[in-house]
Residue frames as qw, qx, qy, qz and C-alpha x, y, z in Angstrom:
[[0.368, 0.407, 0.815, -0.189, 37.35, -51.20, 51.89],
 [0.389, 0.764, 0.146, -0.493, 36.33, -48.27, 49.70],
 [0.057, 0.542, -0.680, -0.491, 39.07, -49.21, 47.22],
 [0.226, 0.088, 0.964, 0.109, 37.42, -52.60, 46.73],
 [0.347, 0.656, 0.587, -0.323, 34.01, -51.04, 46.25],
 [0.248, 0.782, -0.173, -0.545, 35.28, -48.45, 43.80],
 [0.070, -0.347, 0.846, 0.398, 37.11, -51.18, 41.85],
 [0.299, 0.343, 0.890, -0.031, 33.90, -53.20, 41.61],
 [0.314, 0.784, 0.312, -0.436, 31.96, -50.13, 40.48],
 [0.097, 0.671, -0.492, -0.547, 34.64, -49.33, 37.92],
 [0.177, -0.086, 0.944, 0.265, 34.52, -52.91, 36.62],
 [0.335, 0.560, 0.731, -0.201, 30.73, -52.73, 36.35],
 [0.260, 0.814, 0.002, -0.519, 30.91, -49.44, 34.45],
 [0.008, 0.512, -0.719, -0.471, 33.56, -50.81, 32.11],
 [0.280, 0.160, 0.943, 0.081, 31.45, -53.93, 31.56],
 [0.357, 0.717, 0.492, -0.342, 28.42, -51.82, 30.71],
 [0.183, 0.773, -0.289, -0.534, 30.44, -49.70, 28.29],
 [0.118, -0.283, 0.882, 0.358, 31.85, -52.81, 26.60],
 [0.316, 0.406, 0.855, -0.066, 28.37, -54.31, 26.29],
 [0.294, 0.797, 0.227, -0.476, 26.99, -51.02, 24.98],
 [0.068, 0.620, -0.557, -0.548, 29.71, -50.84, 22.34],
 [0.171, -0.032, 0.954, 0.244, 28.91, -54.36, 21.20],
 [0.225, 0.541, 0.802, -0.118, 25.12, -53.86, 21.10],
 [0.079, 0.600, 0.086, -0.791, 24.93, -50.26, 19.93],
 [0.130, 0.217, -0.605, -0.755, 24.89, -50.80, 16.13],
 [0.168, -0.296, -0.912, -0.230, 22.15, -53.43, 16.23],
 [0.084, -0.606, -0.622, 0.488, 20.16, -51.49, 18.82],
 [0.055, 0.470, -0.108, -0.874, 20.48, -48.31, 16.77],
 [0.170, -0.012, -0.756, -0.632, 19.17, -50.05, 13.64],
 [0.175, -0.459, -0.870, 0.045, 16.23, -51.47, 15.59],
 [0.075, -0.627, -0.422, 0.651, 15.36, -48.16, 17.26],
 [0.056, 0.311, -0.353, -0.881, 15.70, -46.28, 13.98],
 [0.210, -0.207, -0.825, -0.483, 13.20, -48.62, 12.33],
 [0.207, -0.542, -0.764, 0.283, 10.92, -48.44, 15.35],
 [0.071, -0.632, -0.234, 0.735, 10.99, -44.63, 15.48],
 [0.547, 0.727, 0.398, 0.118, 10.96, -44.15, 11.71],
 [0.218, 0.943, -0.185, 0.172, 14.00, -41.88, 11.80],
 [0.762, 0.193, -0.388, 0.482, 17.74, -42.44, 12.17],
 [0.071, 0.488, -0.333, 0.804, 18.11, -39.33, 14.33],
 [0.674, -0.444, 0.095, -0.583, 15.23, -40.27, 16.64],
 [0.956, -0.063, -0.282, 0.051, 16.61, -43.80, 16.87],
 [0.536, 0.327, -0.427, 0.650, 19.99, -42.42, 17.96],
 [0.282, -0.514, 0.248, -0.771, 18.27, -40.28, 20.61],
 [0.881, -0.316, -0.079, -0.342, 16.49, -43.34, 22.00],
 [0.869, 0.099, -0.356, 0.329, 19.75, -45.33, 22.11],
 [0.269, 0.438, -0.385, 0.766, 21.60, -42.50, 23.86],
 [0.518, -0.484, 0.156, -0.688, 18.82, -42.00, 26.40],
 [0.949, -0.186, -0.209, -0.146, 18.68, -45.73, 27.10],
 [0.761, 0.156, -0.383, 0.500, 22.41, -46.07, 27.68],
 [0.022, 0.500, -0.313, 0.808, 22.53, -42.89, 29.78],
 [0.707, -0.441, 0.058, -0.550, 19.74, -44.20, 32.03],
 [0.954, -0.067, -0.276, 0.095, 21.45, -47.59, 32.32],
 [0.527, 0.351, -0.398, 0.664, 24.74, -45.92, 33.27],
 [0.262, -0.502, 0.264, -0.780, 23.06, -43.74, 35.92],
 [0.864, -0.318, -0.079, -0.383, 21.11, -46.72, 37.30],
 [0.852, 0.106, -0.414, 0.303, 24.31, -48.73, 37.61]]
């Protein structure tokens, strides 16, 4: 039973990582404009994806 649960969790993590890879460039551009700095925009993107990964 735990193998099934761990497989589902692994699939969810892989799905999140695939989605993050697809959305990251556009999200980074948006956050950079919003924050007024490329570096601050990258920090926001990293924090957002880290929180999403932990929440998953």
